[in-house]
TINUTI-268446 format. One record per residue (C-alpha): residue number from 1; residue in three letters; z, x, y. Coordinates in steps of 0.25 Angstrom, whole numbers. Layout:
<rs>
[NUM ala [Z X Y]]
...
</rs>
This chain:
<rs>
[1 met [-93 -28 -234]]
[2 arg [-89 -41 -240]]
[3 ala [-80 -34 -250]]
[4 glu [-74 -26 -238]]
[5 leu [-71 -39 -230]]
[6 glu [-58 -46 -232]]
[7 val [-55 -59 -227]]
[8 arg [-40 -62 -228]]
[9 ile [-36 -77 -232]]
[10 pro [-23 -83 -228]]
[11 ala [-14 -86 -240]]
[12 glu [-15 -101 -237]]
[13 gly [-30 -100 -236]]
[14 gly [-40 -99 -247]]
[15 pro [-52 -105 -254]]
[16 gly [-52 -120 -254]]
[17 arg [-41 -122 -244]]
[18 ala [-43 -129 -230]]
[19 trp [-44 -120 -218]]
[20 gln [-32 -120 -209]]
[21 ala [-30 -114 -195]]
[22 gly [-21 -102 -195]]
[23 pro [-12 -98 -184]]
[24 ala [-18 -95 -170]]
[25 ile [-21 -81 -167]]
[26 glu [-15 -76 -154]]
[27 ala [-26 -71 -144]]
[28 val [-26 -56 -142]]
[29 thr [-25 -52 -128]]
[30 pro [-35 -41 -124]]
[31 ala [-30 -27 -122]]
[32 thr [-36 -26 -108]]
[33 ala [-29 -39 -104]]
[34 ala [-15 -33 -108]]
[35 arg [-17 -20 -100]]
[36 leu [-12 -18 -86]]
[37 thr [-17 -8 -75]]
[38 arg [-8 -5 -63]]
[39 val [-14 2 -52]]
[40 gly [-3 9 -43]]
[41 tyr [-4 11 -28]]
[42 ala [6 19 -20]]
[43 arg [6 21 -5]]
[44 cys [14 26 7]]
[45 ser [10 27 22]]
[46 ala [15 41 26]]
[47 ala [13 55 20]]
[48 gln [28 57 20]]
[49 gln [31 45 11]]
[50 glu [32 47 -4]]
[51 leu [24 39 -14]]
[52 gln [32 44 -26]]
[53 asn [41 31 -27]]
[54 gln [29 22 -27]]
[55 leu [21 31 -37]]
[56 asp [33 31 -47]]
[57 ala [35 16 -46]]
[58 leu [20 14 -49]]
[59 arg [20 23 -61]]
[60 glu [32 16 -66]]
[61 ala [25 3 -65]]
[62 gly [14 8 -74]]
[63 cys [3 10 -63]]
[64 glu [-9 19 -67]]
[65 pro [-16 24 -59]]
[66 ile [-8 25 -46]]
[67 phe [-14 27 -32]]
[68 ser [-6 32 -20]]
[69 glu [-8 36 -6]]
[70 lys [-1 39 7]]
[71 ile [-8 31 18]]
[72 ser [-4 20 28]]
[73 thr [-8 6 25]]
[74 arg [-14 6 39]]
[75 val [-25 14 33]]
[76 lys [-35 4 29]]
[77 val [-41 12 18]]
[78 arg [-31 17 7]]
[79 pro [-39 26 -3]]
[80 glu [-29 25 -14]]
[81 phe [-26 11 -13]]
[82 ala [-41 8 -13]]
[83 lys [-42 17 -26]]
[84 ala [-31 9 -33]]
[85 met [-38 -5 -30]]
[86 glu [-51 1 -35]]
[87 tyr [-45 6 -48]]
[88 ala [-38 -8 -50]]
[89 arg [-51 -15 -47]]
[90 thr [-59 -6 -57]]
[91 ile [-49 -8 -68]]
[92 lys [-49 -23 -66]]
[93 gln [-65 -23 -66]]
[94 ala [-65 -15 -79]]
[95 val [-55 -23 -86]]
[96 pro [-54 -37 -80]]
[97 his [-43 -42 -90]]
[98 gln [-34 -30 -87]]
[99 arg [-23 -33 -77]]
[100 val [-24 -23 -65]]
[101 ile [-12 -22 -55]]
[102 val [-11 -14 -42]]
[103 thr [3 -9 -41]]
[104 glu [10 -6 -28]]
[105 his [24 -1 -25]]
[106 val [26 -11 -14]]
[107 met [17 -20 -6]]
[108 lys [17 -12 7]]
[109 arg [10 -1 0]]
[110 leu [-2 -10 -2]]
[111 gly [-5 -14 12]]
[112 arg [1 -18 26]]
[113 gly [-6 -30 31]]
[114 ala [-7 -44 26]]
[115 ala [-23 -43 27]]
[116 glu [-23 -30 19]]
[117 leu [-14 -36 8]]
[118 leu [-22 -48 7]]
[119 thr [-35 -40 5]]
[120 ile [-28 -32 -6]]
[121 ala [-23 -45 -12]]
[122 glu [-37 -51 -12]]
[123 glu [-43 -39 -18]]
[124 leu [-33 -39 -29]]
[125 arg [-35 -54 -32]]
[126 his [-50 -52 -32]]
[127 his [-49 -41 -43]]
[128 asp [-38 -48 -50]]
[129 ile [-28 -36 -48]]
[130 glu [-13 -38 -47]]
[131 leu [-4 -32 -37]]
[132 glu [10 -26 -41]]
[133 leu [21 -22 -32]]
[134 leu [32 -14 -38]]
[135 thr [43 -16 -27]]
[136 arg [50 -27 -19]]
[137 pro [49 -36 -11]]
[138 leu [35 -39 -17]]
[139 gln [37 -33 -31]]
[140 gly [29 -40 -42]]
[141 leu [15 -42 -47]]
[142 tyr [5 -50 -39]]
[143 asp [-8 -56 -44]]
[144 pro [-17 -59 -32]]
[145 ser [-26 -68 -40]]
[146 gly [-14 -77 -43]]
[147 his [-1 -81 -36]]
[148 gly [0 -67 -31]]
[149 ala [-11 -70 -21]]
[150 ala [-2 -79 -13]]
[151 leu [10 -70 -14]]
[152 phe [2 -58 -10]]
[153 ala [-3 -65 3]]
[154 phe [12 -69 6]]
[155 phe [16 -54 4]]
[156 ala [5 -49 13]]
[157 gly [10 -59 24]]
[158 met [24 -54 22]]
[159 ala [19 -40 23]]
[160 glu [12 -43 36]]
[161 ser [24 -50 42]]
[162 glu [33 -38 39]]
[163 arg [23 -29 46]]
[164 glu [22 -37 58]]
[165 tyr [38 -38 58]]
[166 ile [39 -23 58]]
[167 arg [29 -22 69]]
[168 glu [36 -32 78]]
[169 lys [49 -25 76]]
[170 ser [43 -11 79]]
[171 leu [37 -17 92]]
[172 glu [51 -23 96]]
[173 gly [58 -10 93]]
[174 gln [48 -2 102]]
[175 ala [50 -13 113]]
[176 ser [65 -12 112]]
[177 ala [64 4 113]]
[178 arg [55 3 126]]
[179 glu [66 -6 132]]
[180 arg [76 4 130]]
[181 gly [67 15 136]]
[182 arg [63 21 123]]
[183 his [48 23 121]]
[184 gly [41 28 109]]
[185 gly [32 39 107]]
[186 arg [33 54 111]]
[187 pro [41 59 123]]
[188 lys [33 62 136]]
[189 val [28 76 138]]
[190 phe [27 75 153]]
[191 asp [37 68 162]]
[192 asp [35 62 176]]
[193 asp [38 75 183]]
[194 met [27 83 175]]
[195 ile [17 72 177]]
[196 ala [19 72 192]]
[197 tyr [18 88 192]]
[198 ala [5 87 184]]
[199 arg [-1 77 195]]
[200 leu [4 86 206]]
[201 leu [-3 98 200]]
[202 arg [-16 89 198]]
[203 glu [-16 85 213]]
[204 arg [-15 100 216]]
[205 gly [-28 103 208]]
[206 val [-22 109 196]]
[207 ser [-31 107 184]]
[208 val [-27 98 172]]
[209 pro [-26 109 162]]
[210 asp [-17 117 171]]
[211 ile [-8 105 174]]
[212 ala [-7 103 158]]
[213 arg [-3 118 157]]
[214 ala [7 117 168]]
[215 ala [13 104 162]]
[216 leu [14 110 148]]
[217 val [21 122 153]]
[218 leu [31 113 161]]
[219 thr [33 105 149]]
[220 his [36 117 140]]
[221 phe [45 123 151]]
[222 glu [53 110 152]]
[223 his [55 108 137]]
[224 asn [59 123 134]]
[225 tyr [66 128 147]]
[226 leu [72 117 155]]
[227 pro [82 112 145]]
[228 ala [88 126 145]]
[229 ile [89 127 160]]
[230 pro [104 124 164]]
</rs>
């Protein structure tokens, strides 16, 4: 074994010469620390809406895997989002030095209320998982365990304020419509004359099922024949 071993000696070194420190050796970064995992999540509220734009953006950003679902944020339990968070936690626990990022297309896909967003931020901070938003106005990479925590809280408050503003404008619009005599909801099936007729039949002892059948026939007659009578 001694014959096979080879110890290389610098040209300026050798027997009888004083030892001198050589150049510093740069630290080698572990391969696991250089790696990056992006977990993508896409969501839309209605079944008629499309997820393809979000999915394309997440794939272009290098997300693998990608979880997606069509579900409203009003639903407290979102199965695919829970899977995305569980996957991110699992990777982080298995390889603590590896950066793990949960990537969203836009912040509103993450949650609606400030309380929910702050809860998610706390979970990300606890597990040292970063958050990435691909589109404006909050485009960027946020680290909830660093300066991103304060920014995330601010963004959550802004989202809650925007939600309250939309609600107030909707209520103002409904009140304005009522003042103009416009009421929301489906049109009435029975008018005042039909209600008076039904009460008269009831006073004469007609049973409720018979009144209902009579009202149904009258409604059908009015809708289909009265408009054609000159």
